[in-house]
N, C-alpha and C positions, 0 to 999 in steps of 0.2 A: 263612560262615553255611550249614553244611551239617549238616541234621539228619534226614537221610533214613533213616540206619541206623547203628547202632555196628559194623556189618559194614564201613562204608566208611572208618573212620578209620585212622592210621597205626599201625605195630606200636610198641609201648613200646620205649623205649631199653634197658631191662634185658633184655627179650626178644631184640632184635636183637643185642645185645652177646654173648649166649650163643650165638646162631647163627653169629656171625662166629668166635668162639672155636672152635666145633664144626667149623669148615671147615678147620682145620689138621690135616693128616695123615690117617691111615686109622682107621676104626672098623669092627667087625663090622657086617654088615648085618641087616635083618629083626628089629629090636628087640633084637638081642644086643649092642648098643653100651653102654659102661660109663655114658653118661649116663643111660641108661634105669634102670639100677640105682639111681642117684640119685634119679630121679624116683619109682620104687616105694616107696623109703624115705620120700620127703618126703610123698608122697600118703598114705601109711598113718599118718604123724604127724599130718598135717592133719585126717584123718578119724578119728583115734584107734582105728585098725582094723589091727592088726599082721597079721592074716590075711587082709586084702582082696587081691584080685588086680586088678591095674592094667593097662590096654591104652590105646594111643593110636591114633587114627584122624584123619583130616584134616578132615572135616566132621561137622556136628552131625546130618545126616540118617543118616549111616553110624553115628554113635554109637547114636542112637535105635533104628534098624532092627535093627541086629545084636544090641544088647542085648535087645530085645524078642523077636527070634527064639529066643533061648536059653531064654525062658520060656513060648513059645507053641506050641502044635501047629496044625498046618493047620485042624483042625476046630474051633478055638476062636475067641473073640472077645476083642479089647482094649478095655477099658472107658476111655473119655477124654472130655474136653469137647468140645463142638461146635467151638470155636475153638482147639483145641490144634494145636501145630505139626505133629504126625504126621498130623492130619486135613486142615489147610488148606495145607500148604507142602512136602509130601515126596512128592507125585506117586506115591502108593501104594506108596512104597518099604517101609514096614512090611508091608504085604500080600504084596509080592514077596518080601521076605526071610524072611517066615514061612510061604512056600509056599502063601499063599491065605487066611490067617486074616482075619477080618473085624475092622472097627473098630465099636464100639457107642458111639454118641454119647450123652453123659449130660448132663442138664440143658439150660439154655437159654442161659447166659452162658459167661464164660470159666473160671468156678469150678464143679466139682461139688459138690453138697452131700451130706452123709451120707445123706438121705432119698432124694434122687434115684439116688444110687449103689445104695443098697440094693435099691430098686425095679428098677433095670436089671439087677443081678446075679439077683435072684430071678425076674425075667422070663425068663431064658435057660433053654432047654428042658434042664435037668439030667437025664442018662440017657435023654433022648429022641434016639433016632438020626437023626431028621428035622431037627434043629436044631443050631445052633451051640452048643458048650459054653462055660461061662465061662472065660475066660483072665485074664491079667494086667490090673492097673489102672495106667494111665500118668497121672501127674499133672504138671502144667507149673508150675515156679517159678522165675523171674517168670512170670506168665501172659502170654499173647499180647496182652493188652489192657493191660499194665503194672501189673497189680495183684498184691499178695502174698497168699500164704495164711500166715497166722499160724502158729506152731507148734501151737497148739491145733486150729486147722482142719485141719492136716495129719493130726494125731493121731486127730481124729474120723473123717477118711476111712480112715486105716489101720486103725482099730479095726474099721470095717465090713469091709474087705478080709480082716482076720485072721479074722473070724467065719465067713467062707466059704473060709478056707484057700487064698487066692490070693496070688501075688506081686505086688509093687509095684515099678514103674518110676518114676523121677523124672527128667523132662527138665529139666536144669539149664543150658540154654544161657546163662542169665543167672543161674547158681547164686550167683556171687560178689556179684552186685547185690542179691540177696535176703538173703544171709547179712549183708552190710554194713548194709542197712536194718533188718534185725530184731536186729542185735547179738548174733547167736547163732554157735555154732561149727558147723562142717561135720558134726560128729557129731550135734549136737542137731537138725539140719535133715535127717538121713538115717536111718542105721540105728538110732539112738535111738528113732525113731519107727516103726520096723518096714519101712523101705525096704530092698529087695533089691538093686538096681542103681541107679546114678546115673550119667547123662551130665553130666559136669563140664566145663562150657564154658570155652574160652580165646579162640575166634576173635573173638567179640563183645566182648571184654574187653581188648584190647591184643595179642592174639597174631597172627601172620600166617595161620595156619590149622592149629589142633589142638584136639582134644577128647579128654579122658580118659574111659574106661568103667571104673567102679570096681564090681567085685563083692565083696559082703560074703560071699557063699557061695564059697568057692574051688572047690566041686565044679563050677561052670560055667566054669572056666577053659579047660580043654581044647576044650571045644565052641566058645567064643567064638573061640579060636585057628583052629579049623578054618572056622569061618563066616566070619571076616574074610579068611583066604585065598582061599576059594572065592568070596567076594564081591568080590574084586579090591581090598581096601582094606589089604593088608599092604604098607607101604612097604619098597623094598629099602634106600634110603638114609634108613633110620629115624632116624638121629641128628639130622637136622633137625627131626623131630617132638619128639623127646626134649629137644633143646636149647631149643626154645621153651617146653615146659612147665617145664623146669628154671628158666629165667629168670623165668618167671611165678610160680612157687612161692617162688623165693628170697627171703628176708626179708619173706615174706607181702605181695609185690608184687601178687598177685591180689586181695587185699582192698583195698590201697591204690589201686589203679586203679579198682575198683568204687566206692569212697567217692568218688573224684574225679568219676567219671560221675554218680553220684546226686546229688553236690552241685551239679554243673552243671544237672541236670534241675531241682533244687529252685529254683535261682536262676532259671531260664527260667520255671518255673510260677508263681513269685512275680510276675514280670513280666507274664505273660499274665492273672494274676488282676487285677492292677492296671489292666490294659487292657480288662478286663471281657469276656475270653474266657470261654466257657461249657465247662467241662469235662465230656466224655462219661464218663470214668471217673476215679477219684480217683488222681492221680499218686503212686505209691509207691515207685518205684526210678528207673530212667532213661529211662522212656518216658511220653509224654504224648499224650492224645487230647483235642482240645479244637476248639470251633467259634468261628468269627468270620466277618464278611461277606466274600463273595467278592471284593469291591472291594479289601480289604486283602491277601487272598492274591495277587491279580493285581499289586498294587504291590511285594509281597515277592519274588514270581517275577521280575519285571522287573529287581528290584535285585540279583539273583543268588542269592536263597535257594533251597535245594533241600530238600524234604521231601515226603512223600506226602500227597495229598488223599484222604480216605477214604470220603466218601460223596456225591460229586459232582465234575463237571469243573471246569476253570479258567474256562471260557466259560459265560456265563449272567447271570441278573439280579444287579446289582451288590450289592444288599443282603441277598441271600439268604445265610444262615448255612451255612457248608460246614465239615465237620469235617476235621482234620488228625491225622496221626501225626508226632510228633517225637520223635527219640531222641538222647540225648546221650551221647558216649564222653568218655573221659579228657582228650581233647586239644582240646576245644572250649574257647576262652578266653572269659572274661567279656566281653571287648571285643567279641568276635563276638556274642554274645548281646545285648549291649547295641545293637549296630547293628541287629540283627534286630528288636528291640523298638521301636526308633525308627520303624520303618515302619508302626506301628499308626496 
């Protein structure tokens, strides 16, 4: 009954098999391994972008911060939602790797609106030496509250950005979950909407620890290579990153894993709905935010359930409603979900 995070789940067998196979013999280091050649070809196919440049790092924070650094000057600001990962969970890494650029927090929830983004961009002191200048826009898909931007919503945001001639970064730590839920292609959710660079997540979706940074503008490639090395994120035994991503991409395993995780969350959400839990955000991918009485939380924790309470402690009035965040990965069984639900 482990719903704390999709970071906590096991490595998918197809990913592990490729890592075991990669452990035989020798390969050139620092991304010059033959498996990385396979990864580049496959990601270009997945994104329908034959000119894309592809790089691997081990963490989502590195992927986001290094990608944004390639599009951000120190005197600029990065526009993002108030609950984006780069704002809430990366310990100022984007500011650090951009040599001090600010984050401009847009809107009130987990999604920026075109109107709020337009207002934020216009509000920056363009040409005024005393203020931060407009920089890239970072969009999170799936959001940190488990919601999806539809393709039309993404297009509306990128239309605003393009009017101001700014670049767009997509934080896709759960890119696969979003693509699976929307039933769209990787291209339709990225460069075809005007996205310049994508953090294509693997770690939360069945990999051991690997994220791809996909640049649709090859001109940024050399700068990223330098920033990755300078930032201490270039692995010497890079083949173990490559092998994970190769297994992840093989036979569209990345999508199959995401569909399993999303289906598990749908099943869990249906059970919570029947138990009269109150949803804080509409469940749309593999993450659920819902409230129910503290006494039930206590009973679940005593039974061994693991998940995060979101707006209150485990101790307190028994009937008070307390929100929880529950995340499903591919490996959660329906039996485990049923056991969890029986404690309501």
